[in-house]
C-alpha positions in Angstrom: 50.6 -160.1 3.4 53.8 -159.0 1.5 53.4 -155.4 0.3 55.5 -153.2 -2.2 59.3 -153.1 -2.3 60.9 -150.7 0.3 64.4 -149.3 0.2 66.6 -149.4 3.2 70.0 -147.8 3.3 72.5 -148.5 6.0 76.0 -147.1 6.6 78.4 -150.0 8.3 81.7 -150.3 9.6 83.7 -152.9 7.6 83.9 -155.8 9.9 84.0 -159.5 9.2 80.3 -160.8 9.1 78.7 -157.6 8.9 76.8 -158.7 5.7 75.8 -162.0 7.2 74.3 -160.6 10.3 72.5 -157.7 8.5 70.9 -160.3 6.0 70.3 -162.8 9.0 68.2 -160.0 10.9 66.0 -159.4 7.9 65.5 -162.9 6.7 64.8 -164.2 10.3 61.9 -161.8 10.2 60.3 -163.8 7.3 60.8 -161.1 4.6 62.2 -161.3 1.0 65.5 -159.4 0.0 64.7 -158.4 -3.5 68.4 -157.0 -4.0 71.3 -155.7 -2.2 74.2 -153.7 -3.1 77.3 -152.8 -1.2 79.6 -149.8 -2.1 82.6 -148.5 -0.4 82.7 -144.8 1.0 85.6 -142.4 0.7 86.4 -143.5 4.3 87.9 -147.0 3.5 86.6 -148.4 6.9 83.0 -147.7 6.0 80.6 -149.1 3.5 77.1 -148.3 2.4 74.5 -150.8 1.7 71.3 -150.4 -0.2 68.7 -153.0 0.4 65.3 -153.5 -1.4 62.9 -155.6 0.8 59.3 -157.0 0.3 57.1 -156.2 3.2 54.8 -153.7 5.0 55.9 -150.3 6.3 55.2 -151.2 10.1 57.1 -154.4 9.9 60.1 -152.9 7.9 60.3 -150.1 10.5 60.6 -152.7 13.1 63.4 -154.4 11.1 65.2 -151.0 11.0 64.8 -150.3 14.6 66.6 -153.6 15.3 69.4 -152.8 12.8 70.2 -149.6 14.2 70.8 -151.1 17.6 73.8 -153.2 16.0 77.1 -151.5 17.1 78.5 -151.8 13.7 75.7 -149.9 12.1 76.6 -146.2 11.9 73.3 -145.0 10.3 70.1 -146.6 9.0 67.3 -145.1 6.9 64.0 -146.5 5.5 62.7 -144.8 2.4 59.0 -144.7 1.6 57.7 -144.3 -1.8 58.8 -140.6 -2.7 61.9 -140.7 -0.7 60.7 -139.9 2.8 62.9 -141.0 5.6 61.1 -143.2 8.1 64.0 -144.0 10.5 67.5 -142.7 10.8 70.3 -142.9 13.5 73.0 -140.0 12.9 76.3 -141.5 12.3 79.3 -140.7 14.7 82.6 -139.1 13.4 83.8 -142.1 11.5 87.1 -140.4 10.9 87.9 -140.3 14.8 86.0 -143.3 15.9 88.0 -146.5 16.6 86.5 -149.2 14.4 86.9 -152.7 16.2 87.3 -155.9 14.2 85.0 -157.8 16.7 82.3 -157.1 19.1 83.4 -157.5 22.7 79.8 -158.2 24.0 79.1 -162.0 25.0 77.1 -163.9 22.4 73.4 -164.6 23.3 72.5 -167.9 24.7 71.2 -170.5 22.2 67.6 -170.6 21.9 65.9 -174.0 22.3 65.5 -175.9 18.8 68.1 -173.9 17.1 71.3 -175.3 15.4 74.5 -173.8 16.5 77.3 -174.1 13.9 81.0 -172.9 14.3 82.7 -171.9 11.0 86.6 -171.8 10.8 88.4 -170.1 8.1 92.1 -169.7 8.5 94.4 -167.2 6.4 98.0 -167.0 5.9 98.3 -164.5 9.0 94.7 -164.7 10.6 92.2 -167.1 11.6 88.6 -166.0 11.1 85.7 -167.7 12.7 81.8 -167.3 13.2 79.1 -168.6 15.3 75.6 -169.1 13.6 72.3 -170.0 15.3 70.5 -171.4 12.5 71.0 -168.7 9.7 71.6 -165.8 12.1 75.4 -165.0 12.8 75.5 -164.3 16.6 79.2 -163.5 16.6 82.1 -163.3 14.4 85.9 -162.3 14.9 89.3 -162.3 13.1 92.2 -163.5 15.2 95.4 -161.7 13.9 98.7 -163.6 14.2 101.9 -161.9 14.0 104.4 -162.9 11.5 107.1 -163.7 14.2 104.6 -165.9 15.9 103.7 -168.0 12.9 107.4 -168.1 11.7 108.3 -170.0 14.9 106.7 -173.2 13.4 108.5 -175.0 10.5 105.3 -175.7 8.6 101.7 -174.5 8.4 100.5 -177.7 9.8 102.6 -177.0 13.0 100.5 -173.9 13.6 97.3 -176.0 14.5 97.6 -176.0 18.3 98.4 -172.1 18.4 95.4 -171.2 16.1 93.1 -173.6 18.0 94.2 -172.3 21.4 93.4 -168.8 20.3 90.0 -169.9 18.9 88.8 -171.7 22.0 90.0 -168.8 24.2 88.0 -166.2 22.1 84.9 -168.5 22.2 85.2 -168.7 26.0 85.8 -164.9 26.3 82.6 -164.3 24.3 80.6 -166.8 26.4 80.2 -169.4 23.8 80.3 -172.7 25.5 81.7 -175.5 23.1 79.0 -177.9 24.4 76.4 -175.7 22.9 77.7 -176.4 19.3 76.0 -178.8 17.0 78.5 -179.0 14.3 81.7 -177.3 12.9 82.5 -176.3 9.3 86.0 -175.7 8.4 87.6 -174.3 5.2 89.3 -176.9 3.1 92.8 -177.5 1.6 94.5 -179.3 -1.0 93.6 -183.0 -1.4 92.2 -185.1 -4.3 89.8 -183.6 -6.8 86.1 -184.1 -5.8 82.6 -182.7 -6.8 81.0 -179.8 -5.5 79.0 -180.5 -2.2 79.3 -180.7 1.5 81.5 -183.5 2.9 81.9 -185.1 6.2 85.6 -184.6 7.3 87.1 -188.0 7.7 90.5 -189.9 8.4 91.1 -190.2 4.8 90.6 -186.4 4.2 92.8 -185.6 7.1 95.7 -187.6 5.7 95.6 -186.4 2.2 95.7 -182.8 3.6 98.8 -183.3 6.1 100.7 -185.2 3.5 99.8 -182.8 0.4 103.0 -181.4 -1.3 104.0 -177.8 -1.0 103.0 -175.1 -1.0 100.5 -175.6 1.7 98.0 -172.9 2.3 96.7 -172.1 5.9 93.1 -173.0 4.9 94.1 -176.7 5.2 93.9 -175.8 9.1 90.2 -175.3 8.9 89.5 -179.0 8.3 92.0 -180.0 10.8 91.1 -177.9 13.5 87.2 -178.6 12.8 87.7 -182.3 12.9 89.8 -182.3 16.2 87.5 -180.1 17.9 84.3 -182.0 16.8 85.7 -185.4 17.7 86.3 -184.1 21.2 82.9 -182.9 21.5 81.1 -185.9 19.7 79.5 -183.7 16.9 80.0 -183.8 12.9 82.8 -181.6 11.2 82.1 -180.6 7.5 83.9 -179.0 4.6 81.9 -177.2 1.9 83.3 -176.6 -1.6 86.7 -177.0 -0.9 89.5 -175.4 -3.2 89.9 -178.8 -5.2 86.3 -179.0 -6.6 86.8 -180.3 -10.1 84.0 -179.8 -12.8 86.4 -178.9 -15.6 85.7 -179.9 -19.2 88.1 -182.4 -20.9 89.2 -179.4 -23.3 90.4 -177.4 -20.5 92.9 -179.8 -19.0 95.7 -180.2 -21.6 98.5 -177.8 -20.8 100.5 -178.4 -24.0 103.3 -180.3 -22.2 102.7 -184.0 -21.8 103.1 -184.9 -18.1 101.5 -181.6 -16.9 97.8 -181.4 -16.7 95.9 -178.2 -15.8 94.0 -178.6 -12.6 91.1 -177.1 -10.9 92.3 -175.4 -7.8 90.5 -172.1 -6.9 88.2 -170.1 -4.5 85.4 -172.5 -4.8 83.6 -171.7 -1.8 83.1 -168.1 -2.4 82.9 -168.3 -6.3 79.9 -170.8 -5.9 78.3 -168.9 -3.0 78.5 -165.5 -4.8 77.2 -167.1 -8.1 74.2 -168.5 -6.1 73.7 -165.1 -4.6 73.5 -163.3 -8.0 71.3 -166.0 -9.2 69.1 -165.4 -6.3 69.3 -161.5 -7.1 68.4 -162.1 -10.8 65.6 -164.4 -9.9 66.9 -167.3 -11.9 68.2 -170.7 -10.9 72.0 -170.8 -10.8 71.7 -173.8 -12.8 70.2 -171.9 -15.7 72.9 -169.4 -15.7 76.1 -168.9 -17.7 78.4 -166.6 -15.6 82.2 -165.7 -15.1 83.1 -165.0 -11.6 86.2 -163.4 -10.5 87.5 -163.8 -7.0 89.9 -160.9 -6.2 91.9 -161.6 -3.1 95.7 -162.2 -2.5 95.2 -164.6 -5.2 92.9 -164.1 -8.3 90.7 -166.8 -9.8 88.5 -166.4 -12.8 85.8 -169.2 -13.3 83.6 -170.0 -16.2 80.4 -171.2 -14.5 78.1 -173.0 -17.0 74.7 -174.2 -15.7 76.0 -175.0 -12.2 79.4 -176.3 -13.0 82.8 -174.5 -13.2 84.1 -175.9 -16.5 87.2 -173.9 -16.6 89.2 -171.7 -14.1 92.9 -170.7 -13.8 94.9 -172.2 -11.1 96.5 -169.1 -9.3 98.5 -171.2 -6.9 100.3 -172.9 -9.6 101.0 -169.7 -11.5 98.1 -169.2 -14.0 96.0 -166.3 -14.6 96.7 -162.5 -14.0 99.3 -161.3 -11.5 97.7 -160.6 -7.9 98.6 -158.5 -5.1 101.1 -161.3 -4.0 101.4 -163.8 -6.9 103.0 -163.4 -10.3 100.3 -165.1 -12.4 101.5 -166.4 -15.6 104.9 -165.6 -16.6 107.3 -166.3 -19.5 108.4 -170.1 -19.0 112.0 -169.8 -20.6 113.3 -166.7 -18.4 111.8 -168.7 -15.2 113.7 -172.0 -16.2 116.8 -169.8 -16.6 116.3 -168.3 -13.0 115.8 -171.9 -11.7 119.2 -173.1 -12.9 120.9 -169.9 -12.3 122.2 -171.0 -8.8 121.1 -167.7 -7.2 117.7 -169.1 -5.8 116.7 -172.2 -3.9 113.5 -174.1 -4.8 111.5 -172.7 -1.9 112.9 -169.2 -2.6 111.3 -169.4 -6.1 108.2 -171.0 -4.9 107.7 -168.0 -2.4 108.5 -165.6 -5.2 105.7 -167.0 -7.4 103.0 -167.4 -4.6 103.8 -164.9 -1.9 106.2 -162.1 -2.9 105.3 -161.5 -6.9 102.7 -159.4 -8.3 101.9 -155.9 -6.6 104.1 -157.0 -3.5 107.1 -157.6 -5.8 106.6 -154.4 -7.6 105.5 -151.9 -4.8 106.5 -153.7 -1.6 102.8 -154.1 -0.3 100.1 -156.5 -1.1 97.4 -153.8 0.4 95.2 -152.2 -2.2 94.5 -149.1 0.2 98.4 -148.6 0.5 98.7 -148.8 -3.1 96.0 -146.3 -3.6 97.5 -143.9 -1.2 100.6 -144.2 -3.2 98.8 -143.3 -6.3 97.0 -140.3 -4.7 100.4 -139.2 -3.6 101.4 -139.0 -7.4 103.2 -142.2 -7.7 102.8 -143.0 -11.5 104.4 -146.4 -11.2 101.9 -147.6 -8.5 99.1 -146.5 -10.8 100.7 -148.5 -13.7 100.9 -151.6 -11.7 97.4 -151.3 -10.5 96.2 -150.6 -13.8 98.2 -153.4 -15.4 96.7 -155.9 -12.9 93.3 -155.0 -13.9 94.2 -155.1 -17.5 95.4 -158.7 -16.9 92.3 -159.6 -15.2 90.2 -158.3 -17.9 92.0 -160.4 -20.5 91.4 -163.6 -18.2 87.7 -162.6 -18.0 87.7 -162.1 -21.9 89.2 -165.7 -22.1 86.6 -167.2 -19.9 84.0 -165.6 -22.4 85.2 -167.6 -25.1 84.9 -170.9 -23.0 81.3 -169.9 -22.6 81.0 -169.4 -26.4 80.4 -165.6 -26.0 77.0 -166.4 -24.3 77.5 -164.9 -20.8 74.6 -163.7 -18.7 76.8 -161.9 -16.3 80.3 -161.0 -15.0 80.8 -161.0 -11.1 83.8 -159.2 -9.2 84.0 -160.4 -5.7 86.6 -160.4 -3.0 88.7 -158.0 -1.1 89.8 -156.0 -4.3 86.2 -155.5 -5.1 86.2 -152.9 -2.7 88.4 -150.6 -4.8 86.3 -148.5 -7.1 89.4 -147.6 -9.3 90.3 -151.3 -9.7 86.7 -152.5 -10.5 86.2 -149.5 -12.9 89.3 -150.3 -14.8 88.1 -154.0 -15.3 84.5 -152.8 -16.1 85.7 -150.5 -18.7 87.3 -153.4 -20.8 84.6 -156.2 -20.1 81.2 -154.7 -19.9 80.5 -155.1 -23.4 80.6 -158.8 -22.8 77.8 -159.0 -20.2 76.5 -156.9 -17.2 79.2 -156.6 -14.6 77.9 -157.1 -10.8 80.3 -156.2 -8.0 79.9 -158.0 -4.5 82.7 -156.6 -2.6 84.2 -158.9 0.1 83.3 -162.7 0.5 80.6 -164.8 1.7 82.7 -167.7 2.8 81.6 -168.0 6.4 78.0 -167.8 5.3 78.7 -170.5 2.6 80.3 -172.7 5.3 77.2 -172.3 7.5 74.8 -172.9 4.7 76.4 -176.2 3.6 76.5 -177.6 7.2 72.9 -176.4 7.8 71.7 -178.2 4.8 72.8 -181.5 6.0 71.7 -181.1 9.5 68.2 -180.4 8.3 68.3 -183.2 6.1 68.1 -181.1 2.8 71.1 -182.7 1.7 73.2 -185.7 2.3 76.8 -185.3 3.5 79.3 -186.6 0.9 82.0 -189.1 1.9 85.5 -188.4 0.6 87.4 -191.4 -0.5 90.9 -190.0 -1.3 
């Protein structure tokens, strides 16, 4: 029988997949997470989670006993009514302890009857991957690639062999046999616009991915690697809510210049996953809500979610929206045209300036918010102006999406890596919280969302869509 709601607070190292594993441990026991909040601490490598769970004291104590045995959990407390602590593990000195990015222990053997899914999410200088047995994340890791290592290849597509080799070596080192996999889900790249859903990766999709015009983001390799590995193993490969999901209203498409149409290219996977997570936390169907979701990473996209569909969103890759840690966002057109014809820059140099070396990177020489915060703490007033201006422009974009939703907004969500910064999210909240309640979900749920999409298909709850190109 489910009893009253209890409060668990844990202190965890900031490592990929931590949230997935915490949630997986709790839900695997069959208990309900009523709400979950994550806040950064003064130590930028550690986060604090407050989780409210429905269950009995005895059962919840057993769950906490399991949580505090996880090596990335530094402290775990279970509060009874009145605030009494039931369990606690003292935290080590987090200022001197090395905080590894991945667990070096071998992954557990797959239990009979469970479905094992590998998720692959390549970034510009990293390859994230995770292994799930059903909903439980049994291992996760980030493989870091040096800039010189990647620059040895003439294109992003050329990096496939290098990244796949690192991935298979890491799986072998951790004791995950490829033959134990039931499916692979990869992050998607640029292809023809499609509806939201889980798609079987086919040859038509691969063709469109490898022939898409520049700039090509490393996420394209998620599909390509997943397909090649899956074909070798004789298992299915999927992509879930790739960046080209297009649900835009007709009014949102006209750009003002005939021949150029606004397109829907955004962080679909995380925006959809976080919107559904918020809906679950609010106890309402995603399809019944009007939400603004801002994904805050190297690129920033702000989507207007109306009843389960993203009816408008800025295309950050093409230069729309606020400036970001490494992109210019929307800039005055005529000065840019003058730069194009000045003879001082090649086409590729200007593309790179807009997509890789603009924004905070261009102003401060870093795309790292923690580094920018250290500059601010050291008294750099210009660094403070740049960060506050980025928050200002983001708030303007959120305000624009509020008008798209006709002023009827149930919630505003800030998610992604920048959402770990209290200064940044605070500056945004100050300008937009009169529009709707603001919820902050630091980090992203992309690996979890990839797994969930594949698992729905494997269990027969959803039919995989076919990409037609």
